[in-house]
C-alpha positions in Angstrom: -0.2 0.2 0.1 1.2 3.3 -1.1 0.4 6.4 1.0 -0.1 9.8 -0.9 1.6 12.4 1.5 0.7 15.9 1.2 3.9 17.8 1.7 3.8 20.9 3.8 3.6 24.4 2.1 7.1 26.0 2.8 6.5 29.6 3.9 10.0 30.2 4.9 12.0 29.1 1.8 15.8 29.8 1.7 15.6 30.1 5.6 18.0 27.7 7.7 15.5 27.5 10.2 12.8 26.5 8.0 13.1 22.6 8.3 13.1 23.1 12.2 9.8 25.0 12.0 8.1 22.5 9.5 8.9 19.7 11.8 7.6 21.7 14.8 4.3 22.6 13.0 3.7 18.8 13.0 4.6 17.7 16.4 5.5 20.7 18.4 1.9 20.7 20.2 2.4 19.4 24.0 1.0 15.8 23.8 1.9 14.8 20.1 5.6 13.8 20.4 4.2 11.6 23.5 1.6 10.3 21.6 4.0 9.2 18.8 6.3 8.0 21.2 3.7 5.7 22.6 2.6 4.3 19.3 6.2 3.9 18.5 6.9 1.8 21.8 3.6 -0.5 21.8 2.4 -0.3 18.1 -1.1 0.2 17.3 -3.4 0.9 20.2 -7.1 1.6 21.1 -8.2 5.1 22.5 -8.2 3.7 26.1 -5.1 2.3 25.9 -3.5 5.4 24.6 -5.2 7.4 27.4 -3.5 5.0 30.0 -0.2 5.1 28.3 0.0 8.9 28.2 -0.5 9.8 32.0 -2.3 13.1 32.4 -4.0 13.6 29.2 -7.8 14.3 29.1 -10.2 12.3 27.1 -10.9 15.5 24.7 -7.3 16.6 24.5 -6.1 13.2 23.3 -9.3 13.0 20.9 -8.3 16.5 19.4 -4.7 15.5 19.2 -5.3 12.2 17.3 -7.4 14.2 15.1 -4.8 16.8 14.5 -2.3 13.9 14.0 -4.4 12.3 11.5 -5.1 15.2 9.7 -1.2 15.9 9.3 -0.9 12.1 8.2 1.1 10.8 11.1 -1.5 8.8 12.5 -4.2 6.5 10.7 -7.3 5.4 12.6 -8.9 2.2 11.7 -12.2 0.7 12.8 -11.5 -2.9 14.1 -14.7 -5.0 13.3 -14.5 -7.0 16.6 -17.4 -7.3 19.0 -17.4 -4.8 20.5 -16.4 -2.6 17.4 -13.5 -0.6 18.3 -11.2 2.1 16.9 -7.3 1.6 16.8 -4.8 4.1 16.1 -1.2 3.5 14.4 1.5 5.5 12.7 1.4 5.9 9.2 4.8 5.5 7.3 5.0 9.4 7.7 4.5 9.2 11.5 7.1 6.4 11.8 9.6 8.4 10.1 9.6 10.5 13.1 11.2 7.8 15.0 14.6 9.0 15.1 13.5 12.6 16.2 11.4 11.4 19.0 13.6 8.8 20.0 16.3 11.5 20.3 14.3 13.6 22.3 13.6 10.5 24.8 17.5 10.0 24.8 18.2 13.6 25.4 15.5 14.1 28.1 17.1 10.9 30.1 20.6 12.2 29.9 20.1 15.6 30.7 16.6 16.1 32.7 16.7 15.5 36.7 14.6 12.6 37.8 11.3 13.5 39.0 11.8 12.5 42.6 15.1 14.5 43.1 14.4 17.9 44.5 15.7 20.8 42.5 19.1 21.9 43.2 18.7 25.6 42.5 18.9 27.6 45.2 16.8 31.3 45.6 
């Protein structure tokens, strides 16, 4: 199956920061990289599984985020004909191509961010 991919309109052509702004326009919302990461790590997921995997996200925000990611051709939505019928979300090939970006973000965070259990070392 070949996906037809709509490319982003270039509004900053010739600028060295253009590829960065193009990428952030796709995944720059708060929960988008987390949702993509969970789908990379766990594969196709139902809505409730994703909600459990993305701790702290509301149903409304998850629904809106999935719709946005689907519109950007990063996530696909499929109806699974089981009883009961359910919806499953998965990454498109385009979404999966973000793997090195998302994993680099994860790796950077693991290396440079302090664990949540440690108190902040900044002094007022």
